[in-house]
N, C-alpha and C positions, 0 to 999 in steps of 0.2 A: 456507484457513479450515476445511477438513475436519478438521484436527488438533484443533479446539477441543473436540470431544467425547471425546477419548482419556481424560481424567481421570475421566470418568463411566462408563466401560465396564469390564467385567471384563478380567483380564489376557489370557485367551484371545482375546476379541474385539479387544482392543487389538493383540495380535500379528497377528491376521488382517488387521485394518485397516492395520497398518503394512506388511504384505507387499503389499497392494493398492496403497497409496500409493507405496511404493518402486518398484513396477513402473510405475505411472503417472507417477512423477516422473523417469523416464528410466533405470530400472534396466536395461532392455534395450539402452540406447544404449551402444555400445562406447566412445565418446569420454568417457563419464562414469564408466567403470569405475575404481575406485580413489579416487573422490571420495566424501567422507562423505555419508551419506544426507540429512543436514540441508541440505548445500549443493545436493544434487540437487533437493530439494523447493523450496528458495528459487529456484534457477535455473528450475525448471519454472513457477513463478508469476510471476517478475519478468522473465525473459528476453524473452518476446514483446513485452511493453509497452516494455521498454528498447530493443529493436531497432526498434520502431515510432517511438519518439522520436528515435533516431539517424537513421533514414531521413528523418524530417520535418525534422530539423536540417540534414541535407545538402541537402535540397530547398530549404529557406529560404535557405541560403547560396548555392546556384547561382542562385536567383531574384534575390537581391541583386546578384550579378555581372551577370546579364542586364539588370537595371534600370539599373545603373551604366553598362553599355555603351550603352544607349539615351540616357542623359544625355550621354555623350560625343558621340554623333552629333548630338543636338539642341543641344549647346553650353550646357547648364544643366539645372536641375531640370525634370522633366516636370510639365506642368499636366494635372490630371485631366480638365478640360473638353475638351482637345485629343487625348485618347486615341483617339477614334473615327477621327481622321485619321492616326494613327500606323501605319506599316507594320510590324506586329509580326512578319510573316513574312520580313522582309528577311534575306538570307543574310549570313554573316560578321559579325554583330553579337553579340558575346559567345558564350557556349556555346549550342549548338543546343537547341531545345525538347525533343527526345527525351532529351538528356543532363540537362536540368533536371528532367524528370519521372521519370528512372530511379530515384533514391533513394526517391521516394514509392511507386513500384510495388514496389520491393524490400521496403519496410515493409509494404505490403498483402500481399505474398507470405508474409512471416513470420507475419502474423496468420492467413492461410489455412492455412499448414502446421501451426501450433499447434492450430488448430481441428480440422483433419482428424485429427491425431494424438490429440487429446483424445477425439474421437468414437470412434476405433478402440480406444482403451484402456478406455473406459467403457461399452462395449456390454453391456447387461444388468446393469451394476453401479451405474449412476447413476440419479437420479430423472428423471422426464419434464421437469421444469423445467430441470434442468442440461443435458440433451441439447438442448432447444430453445434454451437460451442459446448453446451451441456452434454450432448451426445458424444462429442469427441473426448471430453474429460472422462466420461464414463468408460468409453472404450479404451482409452490410454491407461486408466487405472487397472482395469481388468486384465489387459494384456501384460502390463508390468508385473502384476501379481503372478501371472502364469509364467513369466520369464524367471522370476525368483524361485518358483517351484521347480522349473527345469534345472536351474543352477544348483538348487539343493540336492536333487538326485545326482547330478554330476559330481558334486563334492563328496557325497556319501559313498558313491561307487569308486571314486579315485581313479577312474579310467574311462575311456570312451572319447568319442569325437566331440569337438566343441561347437562346430557349426550348427548342429540341430538344437543346441541349447538356446541360440539367439533367434530362432524363428519367430517368437512372439514380438520381438522388436521390429523385425521386418514387416510383420503384419500390422503393427501399430503405425509404421511409416505409411503403408498403403492406405490404411483407414483415414489417417489425418489428411493425406493428399486428396483422397476421394471426397471427403467432407468439405475440404477447402474449395474444390471446384464447384460444389453445389451451393456455395454461399452466393448471396446477391451482391453484385458489384455496385459501387457508388457512381456518382456522375463522372468521376475520373477513371472509371472502369477498373477500380481497385477493390479487392476483397480484404476484409479484416483478417488479421492473423497471418500465419505462415504455413506453407504446405508441409513443412518438416520442422523438427526441433533439433537442438544440439545433442540431446540424448540419443536420437535416432542415428545421427552421424557417428557419434562415439561408439554406439553398439556395433555398427557396421564395420568400422575400422578395427576395433578390438577383436571381433569375430574373425576377420580376415587374418589378423596377426596370429591369433591362437591356432587357427586352422592351417596356416602356411599357404594360403591361396595367393596366387600371383607373386610368389616369393616374398610375401609380407613378413615371413619369419626372419628374414635377413635385415629388415628395416628396424632401426632403433626405436625404442618407445618414445623418445622425445619427438620423433617425426610422426609416429602413429597417433599420438594424442594431440594432433593439430587442432581439433575442435575446441579443446580446452584452452589452448594458447590463443585462439581467435577470440573466444569470449573474454579471456583475461585482458587481451590488448584493447578490446572495445571498452570494457569497464574502466580500465586504467586511463585511457584517453578521455573518457567522459568525466571521471573524477578530477583529472588534471585540469580540464577546461572549466569545470565548475569552480575549482579552487582559484584559478588564475583570473577568471572573468566574473564569476558570480559574487565573490566576496567584495571586490572593488565596487561593483554595482550596488550592493547592499549598503556600503559605507558612504557612497556619494549621494544617493538619492534619499528622499524622505520616506523611509520605510518604518513602519511601526516597530518599536524596539522589541516587543514580544515576538512578532513575526520574524524579525531578523535573527533573534536568538534561537528560535525554533529551527530555522533553516540552517544555521551554523551547527547546531547540535546534530541535525540530520546528516549533514555533510561529514561531520566527525565520526558518526556511527557507521556510515557507509565506508569511509576510509578504514576504520577499525575492523570492519567486516571483510574488506577486500584483501588486506595485508595477510592475515592468517591463511585465508584460502589460497593465495598465491604461494605462500611458503609451503603449504601442503602439496600443491601440484609440483613444485620444483623438487621437493624431497622424494615424492613418490616416483617421479621420472628418473631421478638419479639412482634410486634403489632398484627400480626395474631394470635399468641398463647396467647395473653392477658397478657403477662408478663410485659409489659410497655405500658404507654399511651403517644403516640406521636401524635402531630398535623400533618396535611397534609403537611405543609411546612417542618417539620422536617424529614418526610419520603421521600418526593419527591425532596427536595432540593439537596441532594447529587447526585441523579440520573440526574437531569438537568445539574448539573456541569459536570458530566462525559460526557454527550452528547455534551456539548459545547466544552470540551477539545477534544473529538473525531472529531468534525467538524473542529476545528482548526488544528488538526493533519492531517486530510485528505486534507485540503486546502494547508498546507505546503508540503505534499507529491505531490500534483498536481503541485505546482510551481516548485519543484525540478525535477519532471519528465519532465515538459515542457522545462526547461533549459537544461537538459541532452539530450533530443531528438533533440533540436535545435542545440546543439553543435555537436551531432553525424551526423545530416544531413549536417551541414556545412563541417565537416571533410570528409564525403563521397563525397561531391561535389568537394572539393579540390583535393582529390585523383583521381577522374575521370578526372578533368581538367589537372592534372599532367600527366596522362597516354596519353591524347590526344595531349598535347603540345609538340612542337619540338623546340629545340634551344640548346644553349651551356649549359653545366653543371654549377651548381652554383659555385661561387668562393669560395676560402678557407676561406674568411672572414665570409661567411654565414654558415660555418659548425659549429657543436657544439664543445665543449671543447674536447681535446684529450690529450693523455699522450705522453710525450717525454722522451726518455731514457737518464738518466744522468750517470748511471754506470750499472754494471751487475745486481744489485738488487734495484736500485733507479730510480723512475720515478716521474715526476712532471707534473701537468696539464698546458697546454698552449692553446692559442686560436689565430688563425691567421697564417700567413706564418711563418715557422720555423726560417727564417733569422731575424725575429724581436726579437727573443729570444736567438738564438745561433750564435756563430761565426763558420761558416761552413768552411770546407777545400776548397782549390781552385778547386779540382775536383768536389765537390758537387755544387759549384756556377757556374761552366762552363755551357754555354747554352746547350751543348749536353747532359748534365747530369741532366737537370732540372727535367726530369721525375723520375729519381732515387732519387732525393732529396725530392720529394713530399711525405708527410707522408701517403697519402691515397692510393698511387699506389705502393710504395716500401715497402716490408716487413722488410727491414733493415733500421733502422733510421740513419740519418746523424751522422758522427763521430764528437766528440768534440775535440777542440784544443784551445790553447791560442790565443789571438788576434794577427793578423799579425803585425810584426814590421814595422816602417815607411820605405818607399822606400829610397834607397841609391843613391845619385847623382853620375854622371859619374866621377866627379873629385875625389870623395872620394873612388871610387872603386879601383883606383890604389894603 
């Protein structure tokens, strides 16, 4: 997003900013040497999030395999009400818990590495809010990995209190709130970002439900998971408004066909991503409340589909950003070359289409020298008046007249 201000900066500032962004986008990385700068910048922006999604996808796949192994041991679908009596630490049942959580830790490690690298490359060159954002991402990834480690020990022991397992999420909430208060406010006294996230709220309500605090054990899971319902409602309303208002605007106004097609494809992908995720939430809630008996594949299948679609969307966004950055870099290089180059101005044949005046209210588009399209008066075609006949230098267009009559010989003149 730092590229958005390039068009409004002088060429020298644009070149300096491009050098900084190229260095921050991995220019010092030997593995990316020979890769176009646009692809480096897109990889710098998309790669950490894509690696996180891949790690979470592998984690969900291994969790599904573990769940199916417990179903084979129990001889049928698991019942949520009987999970407290299930020996989750039994050896030899599917993949081990460390193997299940390994991809999730790898995803958190990718976020930590990208945050550390961003902090090291933007020392003294980024704003305070940007540095605090990187610090927050680093802290959230580390505390999330610690929470998964606590959950691993609880699942292996198959007994113990649940509230101490969630203390890293409480610490993550405190860190994000503290860093948010340290950010610089804008002219409207607003700070970028939020003091908490949906994962923090979800962790709090789930920990209270599992621990039975404030009689939360008597509350149904459909009421406990209200943060998920809030996110689903907001996304659903946004997609509905985009479909009802955005599509007619694209069809009514003069929008480039390629851009309109891209926006329609993006909207279709977002809808395809939202529907499986909503089905997953509904099935998980029904299974936890005991209102329906779903197998592991029926619950986790839509979630895996949504993660695959999200990964496809991110890779498409990375490809589009790489092409856009490459074109912008090429256009900037051409503009810098045009400023330094010295020579004759381009001919009129290389100029774009222009309008020639036919009458007081009628114009028509032409291309090339005007004498190719109009019969000019003798004064306009005289060498001394060529500058006045040029449509780019004279505000008054050449006059129109009928074609000149054939020349009369000397014998006929008498």
